[in-house]
C-alpha positions in Angstrom: 6.4 -8.2 -12.7 3.2 -8.8 -10.7 -0.2 -7.4 -11.5 -2.8 -7.2 -8.8 -6.7 -6.9 -9.1 -8.9 -6.3 -6.1 -12.6 -7.3 -5.8 -15.2 -7.8 -3.3 -15.7 -4.3 -2.0 -19.2 -2.8 -1.6 -21.8 -1.2 0.7 -22.5 -2.8 4.1 -24.1 -1.7 7.3 -22.1 -1.2 10.5 -21.6 -4.6 12.1 -21.6 -6.5 8.7 -18.9 -8.4 7.0 -17.2 -8.4 3.7 -14.4 -10.4 2.1 -12.0 -8.7 -0.3 -10.0 -10.6 -2.8 -6.8 -9.8 -4.6 -5.8 -11.8 -7.6 -2.2 -11.8 -8.6 -0.6 -12.6 -12.0 2.8 -14.0 -12.2 4.3 -17.3 -11.5 6.3 -16.3 -8.3 3.3 -15.1 -6.3 4.2 -17.3 -3.4 7.6 -15.6 -3.0 6.0 -12.3 -2.2 4.8 -10.9 1.0 1.3 -9.3 0.6 -0.3 -6.4 2.3 -3.6 -4.6 2.5 -3.8 -0.9 2.9 -6.8 1.6 2.8 -7.2 5.2 2.0 -10.2 7.4 3.0 -11.0 10.8 1.3 -8.5 13.5 2.5 -6.3 10.9 4.4 -3.1 9.1 3.8 -3.0 5.5 2.8 -2.8 3.6 5.9 -1.6 -0.1 6.7 -4.1 -2.6 7.4 -2.5 -6.1 7.4 0.4 -8.0 6.0 1.2 -11.7 5.4 4.5 -13.2 4.7 5.1 -15.6 1.9 5.0 -18.8 4.0 1.4 -17.8 5.1 2.3 -18.4 8.7 3.1 -15.0 9.9 0.7 -12.1 9.9 0.6 -8.6 11.1 -2.3 -6.1 11.7 -2.8 -2.6 12.5 -4.3 -2.1 16.0 -7.4 -0.5 14.5 -8.4 -3.7 12.8 -6.9 -6.4 15.1 -9.4 -9.0 16.1 -11.9 -8.0 13.4 -10.0 -8.5 10.1 -8.1 -11.6 8.9 -5.6 -11.8 6.1 -5.0 -15.1 4.4 -3.7 -16.4 1.1 -4.0 -19.3 -1.3 -0.8 -19.6 -3.3 -2.2 -22.2 -5.6 -4.7 -19.6 -6.7 -2.4 -16.7 -6.6 -5.0 -14.9 -4.3 -4.8 -13.1 -1.0 -7.9 -12.4 1.0 -9.1 -9.9 3.6 -11.9 -11.0 5.7 -13.4 -8.0 7.5 -16.0 -8.5 10.3 -17.7 -6.1 12.6 -17.3 -3.4 10.2 -17.6 0.3 11.4 -18.2 3.6 9.5 -14.5 4.5 10.1 -13.4 1.5 8.1 -14.9 3.2 4.8 -12.2 3.7 2.4 -10.7 2.4 -0.9 -8.8 -0.8 -0.1 -5.6 -1.7 -1.9 -3.5 -4.9 -2.1 0.2 -4.7 -2.5 3.1 -7.1 -2.9 6.5 -6.9 -1.6 9.8 -9.0 -1.9 11.3 -7.6 1.2 9.1 -6.2 4.0 10.0 -6.9 7.6 7.7 -6.4 10.6 9.3 -2.9 10.9 8.8 -2.0 7.3 5.4 -3.6 6.6 3.3 -0.5 7.5 5.2 1.5 5.0 3.7 2.1 1.5 7.4 2.5 0.3 8.2 -1.1 1.2 5.9 -2.5 -1.5 6.8 -3.2 -5.2 3.4 -3.6 -6.8 -0.2 -2.1 -6.1 -3.6 -2.9 -7.2 -6.1 -0.4 -8.3 -8.3 -0.6 -5.3 -11.8 -1.5 -4.3 -14.3 0.8 -2.4 -15.7 -0.3 1.0 -18.4 1.8 2.4 -19.8 1.2 5.9 -23.0 3.0 6.8 -23.9 3.7 10.4 
């Protein structure tokens, strides 16, 4: 069982930056692949980024590639999402998720993840 708690959301002007954190409970954190998703009002939850357990392989949605960076510190049971050059269309609730079994094909699918956090709101003003 893994419990995930996101933090770091807030209000920022366009062009600004935020770093989200996701703290995980459980002694086997390093064995999970981690993902970030987001959901804007009226929209489906969409994939943002994923990182495999080794920390060496990452995968990003085209909409955030070059602006967002996912990273993890297994010793702290924490995964991060650094968001630069934020745009109003990045406004959403951001969720982290953990999976035992994602591949590059399944990583964008919400159904591939076993555990979810409660989300943190990010609002970007124009």
